[in-house]
MDAnalysis code that builds the backbone (N, CA, C; Angstrom):
import MDAnalysis as mda
import numpy as np

u = mda.Universe.empty(348, n_residues=116, atom_resindex=np.repeat(np.arange(116), 3), trajectory=True)
u.add_TopologyAttr("name", ["N", "CA", "C"] * 116)
u.add_TopologyAttr("resid", np.arange(1, 117))
u.add_TopologyAttr("resname", ["MET", "HIS", "LYS", "LEU", "PRO", "GLN", "PRO", "THR", "SER", "GLN", "PRO", "LEU", "ARG", "ARG", "VAL", "ARG", "LEU", "LEU", "SER", "VAL", "GLN", "ALA", "PRO", "GLU", "ASP", "ILE", "GLU", "TYR", "LEU", "VAL", "LYS", "GLU", "SER", "GLU", "VAL", "LEU", "THR", "GLY", "ARG", "SER", "GLY", "ARG", "THR", "PHE", "VAL", "ILE", "ALA", "SER", "ALA", "ASP", "ARG", "LEU", "VAL", "TYR", "ARG", "VAL", "HIS", "TRP", "GLN", "PRO", "LEU", "THR", "GLU", "SER", "GLY", "GLY", "HIS", "ALA", "ALA", "GLY", "PRO", "VAL", "VAL", "GLU", "ARG", "LEU", "GLY", "HIS", "PRO", "GLY", "GLU", "VAL", "LEU", "SER", "ARG", "GLN", "HIS", "LEU", "GLN", "LEU", "TRP", "GLU", "PHE", "LEU", "GLU", "HIS", "SER", "LEU", "VAL", "GLU", "ALA", "GLN", "ALA", "ALA", "GLY", "GLN", "LEU", "PHE", "THR", "PRO", "PRO", "VAL", "ARG", "THR", "THR", "PRO"])
u.atoms.positions = np.array([
    [-28.237, -9.940, -31.983],
    [-27.468, -9.773, -30.772],
    [-27.393, -11.120, -30.062],
    [-26.213, -11.483, -29.667],
    [-26.018, -12.761, -29.001],
    [-26.007, -12.561, -27.491],
    [-26.819, -13.359, -26.806],
    [-26.766, -13.378, -25.359],
    [-25.728, -14.411, -24.959],
    [-24.967, -14.130, -23.942],
    [-24.002, -15.102, -23.469],
    [-24.730, -16.259, -22.818],
    [-24.229, -17.478, -22.972],
    [-24.880, -18.621, -22.356],
    [-24.839, -18.510, -20.840],
    [-25.872, -19.043, -20.221],
    [-25.965, -19.010, -18.770],
    [-25.411, -20.289, -18.171],
    [-24.608, -20.187, -17.095],
    [-24.104, -21.404, -16.458],
    [-25.246, -22.233, -15.904],
    [-25.101, -23.528, -15.970],
    [-26.110, -24.411, -15.406],
    [-25.792, -24.653, -13.948],
    [-26.798, -24.940, -13.166],
    [-26.561, -25.237, -11.762],
    [-26.268, -26.713, -11.553],
    [-26.519, -27.543, -12.562],
    [-26.277, -28.967, -12.453],
    [-25.168, -29.370, -13.414],
    [-23.953, -29.571, -12.890],
    [-22.853, -29.938, -13.785],
    [-23.024, -31.337, -14.338],
    [-22.549, -31.548, -15.564],
    [-22.532, -32.861, -16.182],
    [-21.089, -33.326, -16.242],
    [-20.830, -34.557, -15.852],
    [-19.471, -35.114, -15.888],
    [-18.467, -34.248, -15.149],
    [-18.859, -33.672, -14.041],
    [-18.003, -32.894, -13.156],
    [-17.434, -31.627, -13.777],
    [-17.988, -31.173, -14.875],
    [-17.569, -29.927, -15.510],
    [-18.782, -29.015, -15.556],
    [-18.607, -27.790, -15.113],
    [-19.714, -26.838, -15.174],
    [-19.908, -26.434, -16.633],
    [-21.065, -26.710, -17.167],
    [-21.357, -26.446, -18.569],
    [-22.247, -25.223, -18.709],
    [-22.136, -24.579, -19.858],
    [-22.961, -23.426, -20.180],
    [-24.112, -23.858, -21.074],
    [-25.292, -23.379, -20.762],
    [-26.472, -23.686, -21.563],
    [-26.466, -22.824, -22.828],
    [-26.744, -23.435, -23.988],
    [-26.823, -22.699, -25.249],
    [-28.258, -22.195, -25.392],
    [-28.409, -20.879, -25.498],
    [-29.728, -20.262, -25.429],
    [-30.475, -20.155, -26.750],
    [-29.759, -20.070, -27.873],
    [-30.413, -19.874, -29.176],
    [-29.586, -20.562, -30.259],
    [-30.218, -20.996, -31.354],
    [-29.480, -21.670, -32.422],
    [-28.325, -20.833, -32.976],
    [-28.548, -19.529, -33.125],
    [-27.489, -18.680, -33.683],
    [-26.297, -18.549, -32.732],
    [-26.479, -18.877, -31.463],
    [-25.370, -18.835, -30.509],
    [-24.342, -19.929, -30.779],
    [-24.738, -20.997, -31.450],
    [-23.805, -22.095, -31.730],
    [-22.647, -21.586, -32.578],
    [-22.942, -20.890, -33.666],
    [-21.881, -20.334, -34.518],
    [-21.019, -19.360, -33.726],
    [-21.651, -18.492, -32.966],
    [-20.924, -17.508, -32.162],
    [-19.985, -18.206, -31.173],
    [-20.479, -19.223, -30.479],
    [-19.665, -19.932, -29.490],
    [-18.492, -20.663, -30.131],
    [-18.718, -21.248, -31.314],
    [-17.630, -21.928, -32.032],
    [-16.541, -20.920, -32.384],
    [-16.938, -19.810, -32.981],
    [-15.955, -18.810, -33.394],
    [-15.260, -18.178, -32.196],
    [-15.987, -17.948, -31.109],
    [-15.384, -17.418, -29.884],
    [-14.279, -18.348, -29.393],
    [-14.572, -19.637, -29.351],
    [-13.603, -20.620, -28.891],
    [-12.379, -20.640, -29.798],
    [-12.604, -20.589, -31.103],
    [-11.493, -20.630, -32.053],
    [-10.588, -19.404, -31.904],
    [-11.179, -18.233, -31.678],
    [-10.394, -17.015, -31.516],
    [-9.603, -17.049, -30.204],
    [-10.247, -17.462, -29.130],
    [-9.590, -17.431, -27.822],
    [-8.559, -18.534, -27.623],
    [-8.768, -19.689, -28.244],
    [-7.853, -20.816, -28.018],
    [-6.885, -21.063, -29.164],
    [-7.237, -20.587, -30.358],
    [-6.418, -20.861, -31.532],
    [-6.620, -22.270, -32.080],
    [-7.579, -23.007, -31.514],
    [-7.883, -24.367, -31.974],
    [-9.236, -24.365, -32.670],
    [-9.339, -25.206, -33.677],
    [-10.561, -25.291, -34.465],
    [-11.664, -26.016, -33.700],
    [-12.870, -25.467, -33.748],
    [-14.046, -26.155, -33.222],
    [-14.324, -25.898, -31.754],
    [-15.508, -26.377, -31.345],
    [-15.934, -26.308, -29.945],
    [-16.776, -27.534, -29.655],
    [-16.674, -28.013, -28.444],
    [-17.400, -29.207, -28.022],
    [-18.759, -28.821, -27.455],
    [-19.773, -29.621, -27.809],
    [-21.127, -29.451, -27.286],
    [-21.608, -30.792, -26.768],
    [-22.440, -30.753, -25.734],
    [-22.984, -31.963, -25.123],
    [-24.502, -31.882, -25.148],
    [-25.125, -32.955, -25.610],
    [-26.583, -33.067, -25.512],
    [-26.875, -33.797, -24.205],
    [-27.531, -33.117, -23.293],
    [-27.796, -33.647, -21.963],
    [-29.024, -34.552, -21.993],
    [-28.826, -35.719, -22.575],
    [-29.873, -36.738, -22.612],
    [-29.328, -37.960, -21.883],
    [-30.061, -39.037, -21.902],
    [-29.595, -40.262, -21.247],
    [-28.263, -40.731, -21.824],
    [-28.051, -40.502, -23.129],
    [-26.809, -40.939, -23.784],
    [-25.662, -39.944, -23.658],
    [-25.961, -38.695, -23.321],
    [-24.956, -37.623, -23.227],
    [-24.044, -37.601, -24.451],
    [-24.645, -37.373, -25.593],
    [-23.905, -37.352, -26.850],
    [-22.994, -36.129, -26.912],
    [-21.779, -36.343, -27.404],
    [-20.786, -35.274, -27.486],
    [-20.460, -35.014, -28.957],
    [-20.471, -33.736, -29.330],
    [-20.172, -33.306, -30.691],
    [-19.111, -32.216, -30.654],
    [-18.350, -32.108, -31.728],
    [-17.463, -30.961, -31.941],
    [-17.940, -30.297, -33.225],
    [-18.124, -28.984, -33.163],
    [-18.596, -28.224, -34.317],
    [-17.495, -27.267, -34.750],
    [-17.202, -27.269, -36.051],
    [-16.266, -26.331, -36.671],
    [-17.083, -25.482, -37.634],
    [-16.695, -24.230, -37.813],
    [-17.358, -23.397, -38.810],
    [-16.406, -23.231, -39.970],
    [-16.736, -23.833, -41.088],
    [-15.859, -23.870, -42.249],
    [-16.087, -22.647, -43.125],
    [-15.006, -21.946, -43.483],
    [-15.167, -20.805, -44.382],
    [-15.464, -21.275, -45.804],
    [-15.927, -20.372, -46.611],
    [-16.207, -20.658, -48.020],
    [-14.906, -21.010, -48.732],
    [-14.914, -22.110, -49.490],
    [-13.731, -22.490, -50.260],
    [-13.949, -22.103, -51.718],
    [-12.873, -21.764, -52.387],
    [-12.972, -21.311, -53.771],
    [-12.727, -22.420, -54.782],
    [-12.093, -23.496, -54.384],
    [-11.650, -24.499, -55.364],
    [-12.531, -25.751, -55.374],
    [-13.827, -25.573, -55.424],
    [-14.719, -26.717, -55.580],
    [-14.896, -27.566, -54.341],
    [-14.430, -27.091, -53.199],
    [-14.590, -27.837, -51.953],
    [-15.970, -27.618, -51.374],
    [-16.079, -27.812, -50.084],
    [-17.356, -27.617, -49.408],
    [-17.680, -26.132, -49.279],
    [-18.958, -25.822, -49.297],
    [-19.409, -24.448, -49.111],
    [-19.259, -24.064, -47.642],
    [-19.357, -22.768, -47.381],
    [-19.288, -22.299, -46.008],
    [-20.396, -22.924, -45.187],
    [-20.090, -23.242, -43.943],
    [-21.090, -23.798, -43.056],
    [-20.471, -24.694, -42.013],
    [-21.295, -25.286, -41.178],
    [-20.782, -26.086, -40.079],
    [-20.288, -27.470, -40.500],
    [-19.273, -27.930, -39.808],
    [-18.814, -29.305, -39.886],
    [-19.081, -29.885, -38.504],
    [-19.896, -30.922, -38.442],
    [-20.297, -31.508, -37.172],
    [-19.662, -32.884, -37.036],
    [-18.919, -33.068, -35.955],
    [-18.282, -34.354, -35.675],
    [-18.911, -34.973, -34.435],
    [-19.352, -36.201, -34.553],
    [-19.849, -36.963, -33.399],
    [-18.625, -37.620, -32.776],
    [-18.415, -37.388, -31.470],
    [-17.227, -37.882, -30.792],
    [-17.534, -39.100, -29.935],
    [-16.597, -40.030, -29.903],
    [-16.690, -41.207, -29.048],
    [-16.065, -40.929, -27.696],
    [-15.915, -41.961, -26.908],
    [-15.443, -41.828, -25.531],
    [-14.096, -41.124, -25.400],
    [-13.040, -41.560, -26.073],
    [-11.762, -40.862, -25.876],
    [-11.594, -39.642, -26.777],
    [-12.675, -39.121, -27.335],
    [-12.592, -37.961, -28.210],
    [-12.373, -38.304, -29.670],
    [-12.441, -39.606, -29.993],
    [-12.260, -40.003, -31.385],
    [-13.482, -39.600, -32.215],
    [-13.253, -39.242, -33.466],
    [-14.338, -38.841, -34.361],
    [-15.019, -40.096, -34.893],
    [-16.299, -40.254, -34.543],
    [-17.077, -41.401, -35.012],
    [-17.718, -41.122, -36.363],
    [-18.121, -39.876, -36.585],
    [-18.690, -39.492, -37.877],
    [-18.472, -38.001, -38.079],
    [-18.485, -37.586, -39.340],
    [-18.274, -36.173, -39.691],
    [-19.278, -35.805, -40.776],
    [-19.954, -34.674, -40.571],
    [-20.917, -34.185, -41.553],
    [-20.566, -32.753, -41.939],
    [-20.447, -32.494, -43.240],
    [-20.304, -31.138, -43.770],
    [-21.721, -30.707, -44.154],
    [-22.239, -29.699, -43.476],
    [-23.639, -29.328, -43.658],
    [-23.804, -27.931, -44.243],
    [-24.863, -27.766, -44.991],
    [-25.321, -26.438, -45.376],
    [-26.059, -25.869, -44.171],
    [-26.196, -24.559, -44.107],
    [-26.847, -23.948, -42.952],
    [-28.263, -24.482, -42.751],
    [-29.026, -24.625, -43.827],
    [-30.401, -25.114, -43.691],
    [-30.421, -26.550, -43.170],
    [-29.420, -27.354, -43.505],
    [-29.344, -28.729, -42.984],
    [-29.006, -28.715, -41.498],
    [-28.115, -27.800, -41.121],
    [-27.714, -27.702, -39.717],
    [-28.908, -27.341, -38.831],
    [-29.793, -26.498, -39.332],
    [-30.961, -26.090, -38.547],
    [-31.900, -27.255, -38.254],
    [-31.724, -28.382, -38.971],
    [-32.520, -29.584, -38.722],
    [-31.729, -30.656, -37.969],
    [-30.486, -30.342, -37.595],
    [-29.622, -31.302, -36.909],
    [-30.074, -31.492, -35.454],
    [-29.724, -32.628, -34.879],
    [-30.112, -32.933, -33.495],
    [-29.522, -31.936, -32.490],
    [-28.405, -31.275, -32.819],
    [-27.864, -30.248, -31.917],
    [-28.847, -29.085, -31.757],
    [-29.442, -28.657, -32.857],
    [-30.399, -27.551, -32.807],
    [-31.690, -28.005, -32.127],
    [-32.104, -29.236, -32.372],
    [-33.280, -29.778, -31.686],
    [-33.041, -29.827, -30.176],
    [-31.844, -30.245, -29.769],
    [-31.506, -30.302, -28.343],
    [-31.494, -28.900, -27.736],
    [-30.984, -27.935, -28.484],
    [-30.982, -26.553, -27.987],
    [-32.411, -26.076, -27.748],
    [-33.304, -26.355, -28.675],
    [-34.703, -25.937, -28.533],
    [-35.362, -26.571, -27.311],
    [-34.900, -27.763, -26.945],
    [-35.448, -28.468, -25.776],
    [-34.710, -28.117, -24.485],
    [-33.731, -27.217, -24.572],
    [-32.975, -26.827, -23.380],
    [-31.965, -27.867, -22.946],
    [-31.518, -28.710, -23.882],
    [-30.604, -29.802, -23.543],
    [-29.224, -29.666, -24.174],
    [-28.886, -28.503, -24.729],
    [-27.582, -28.342, -25.369],
    [-26.677, -27.482, -24.490],
    [-25.483, -28.017, -24.214],
    [-24.539, -27.362, -23.322],
    [-23.141, -27.387, -23.934],
    [-22.284, -26.497, -23.452],
    [-20.888, -26.453, -23.882],
    [-20.017, -26.083, -22.695],
    [-18.807, -26.637, -22.622],
    [-17.904, -26.231, -21.556],
    [-17.422, -24.800, -21.791],
    [-17.089, -24.082, -20.734],
    [-16.527, -22.751, -20.920],
    [-15.182, -22.847, -21.644],
    [-14.792, -21.782, -22.319],
    [-13.518, -21.756, -23.034],
    [-12.393, -21.670, -22.009],
    [-11.401, -22.546, -22.218],
    [-10.197, -22.508, -21.385],
    [-9.065, -21.984, -22.250],
    [-8.481, -20.867, -21.830],
    [-7.406, -20.267, -22.615],
    [-6.031, -20.672, -22.107],
    [-5.988, -21.443, -21.047],
    [-4.699, -21.943, -20.541],
    [-4.658, -23.441, -20.757],
    [-3.458, -23.996, -20.993],
    [-3.352, -25.452, -21.265],
    [-3.721, -26.301, -20.080],
])
């Protein structure tokens, strides 16, 4: 059962962000965003001194020798440019810095906006 993320009382970068409560909520939040907006992926922020920004996509299983089902994690630069992209297996994702940040209470995501 997924609990909805709780709003934080301290906004980062003037946007009220939602705290990610559990590792399994990351997949749920990505898919929720994709369904509601029709756009692939969801942005997450690690609330550290560097305020690292990532976009996570959940890739379906491919049949033609491509990547297996699992997360695609993109590290984003200042104007939203992709600095790096990782296609991960689920077990690899559980060791990613996003999951570590969630465990430390430092992983946040903006609420889904369904209007342009």
